[in-house]
N, C-alpha and C positions, 0 to 999 in steps of 0.2 A: 752227622753225615760221615761216611767212610771216604776219606780223601783218595784212597786207591781206586775208587770207582768213578772219579770225576776227571775232567780234563782241565788242567790249569788251576789257578787259584780260585776255585769256586766253593770250597768248604766255608762254613760260617766263620771259623776262626781266622782263615786266611783273608776273607773279605773284610772282616772287622778290623784286622790288623792294618790293611791297606787304607781303610777309611780313617782310622786314627792317624796314620802317618800323613794322609792328605791334608788334614787340618781344615780350618775354615777361615775366611777373611775376617780380620778384626773389625768389630763394630766401631763406627766413628760418628762424631757429631757431624751435622750436615755441613757446616762451614769447613770443617777439616776435610771432609770427603770432596767438597768442591775444589778446594785448593789442591788436593792430591790429583784429581783428574786434570786440572789445568796444568800442573807441572808435568805429569806424565804425557799429556797431549803435546805440550811444547817440546819436551825431550824427544818424543817420537818423531815429530816433524823435523827438528834440527838434525837428529841423527840420520834420518833418511836423506835430507838434502846435502849434508856436508860430511857425513861419516862420523863415527863415534869419537875417534881420536881428535878431530878438529873442533869439537864443540866443548866450550868451557861451561863450568857451572854458572858463571856470571851471565853468559848468553842465555842459558836456560831460564834463569830467574827473571831476566828481562823479558824474554819471549812469553813467560807465563804470567808476568805482571805481579810477581810476588817478591818480597825481600829475600836477600841472600841468606839471611839468618833463618827464615822459614824453610828455605830449601835445604840448607845444611842440617838443620835440626831434624828435618823429616827423613832425609835419605843419606846423610853422611857424606857421600861422595858419588862419583859417576858409577861406581860398581854397585852401590845401593840402588841407584836409579835403574841400572841394567836389570838387577834381580827383580825389581818391582814391575818393570815393563814385561819381563818374561813370565811373571806369575800367572797372568790370565792364560797364556798359551799352555803353560804347564798343567794348569787345572783342567783345561779342555782335554788334553791328552790323558790325564788321570781318569777323567770321567768316561772316556771311551774305553779305557782298560777295565774299569769296574763294571760298566753296564752297557757298553756299546756292542755292535754286532761282531761276531767271530770273523776272522781269527784274532783280531786285536783284543776283542772282548771275550767273555766266557763262551765256552761251547766247542772249542777246537782242541786237538791234541797239544800238549805242552810245547813240543818242538815247533809246531806251526805258530803258536802264540808268541814264542820267543822271537822267531823270525819276523813276525808282524810288528812286534814292539820295536825291534831294532830299526826296521824300515820306517815306521812312523816317527821314531825319535830322530832319525837322520833327516827326515823332512823338516821337522821342527829345528834341528840344529843348523842345517844349511840355510834355512830361511832367516835365521837370526844369529849368524855365526859370530859377528863382531861383539854383539851384546853377551852372548854366552861366554865367549872367550874372556871378556872383561869381568863378568860376574864370577867366573871360576878361578881367575888368577889374580884377584885383587890383593891377596896375601897368601902365604904358604898354607895349603890345606883348605883354602876357601871353598873349593868345590864340595868338599865333604861335609861342610857345615850348612850348606844350603838344604833347607827342609825337603825339597823335592828329591834330593839325592837319596835320602833314606827310603822314600817310596819306590824309586826305580830300583834300588838295590834289593829290597824285600820281594818286589814282584819278580825280578829276574831270578833270585835265589829260589823262590817257590817253584818256578817253571823248570829250573835246572834240576831240582830235587826230584821232580817227577820224570823228567826226560832222561836223566843220566843217574839212575840209582847207584849208590856206592861212591859217587864223586863227592867233592867238598863244595856244596852249592854256594855257601856264603863267600868263600874266597874266589870261586870262579865268577860269581856275580860282579865282584869288583873288577875283574879282568875284562869281562864283557863291556862294562861301562867305561873302562879306560879306553877301549877301542872307539868310543863315541864321545870322548871328551873334546871340548872346544879347541884346545891347544893343539892336540894331535890332528884333529880334523882339518884345522887350518894348514898344518904342514903337509898333510896328505893331498889336500886339494891343490896346494901350490905346486907340489912336485909331480903329482900324477893325474890331477883332475878330479872333479867331484864324482863322476860316474865310477871311476876305478876305486876311489875311497869307499864308496857305497858297497860295491861288490865285495871288497875285502872284509868289511865289517860283517856283512851278511854271511859270508863264507865262514868266518870265525864262529858266529852264532850257530850255524848248521853243524859244524864239526863238534861243538860242545854238546849238542842235543841231538844225537843220531836217531 
């Protein structure tokens, strides 16, 4: 298929690349899957009630009814728990990008798809800001090692390549994603409010994809 005749990442190679980057959930034994759901359910409840920072791993283990060793072996620390809790929401967004309705999904011009992605990502980000921030800042460069980041980067780079021929889509994609990082979003929300932070990120996306 001639990519120049499509809108957004609709070519076979682009779609296949994003499918590979999305990955699949790891198959588990039934008992391991049950423990995982118990732990994630307990963490989600406690985080919602008390805030991410106020909840200890010990409290999560007690709430879930599992040993601390099981919790630490499975998730490592709270940042690992945060990443696991976010995984389902990230997969939902990825599914909408791959096969959902336009403009977030295929079928709209690249510039419209980029704006739709930024808007949808901001919805996800501000709904789970504390968890996102924890997962991204657990250690230097943690954000870029998260599997979903490679998916977001490829998707944005594909759209920028079509919307802004002659630009450097790979480098610019990192800059777009920097504008919707958890740490920066928290600062912008605190200083200017969520609505203004959203408008600024969308304005950046529009200026990069005229």
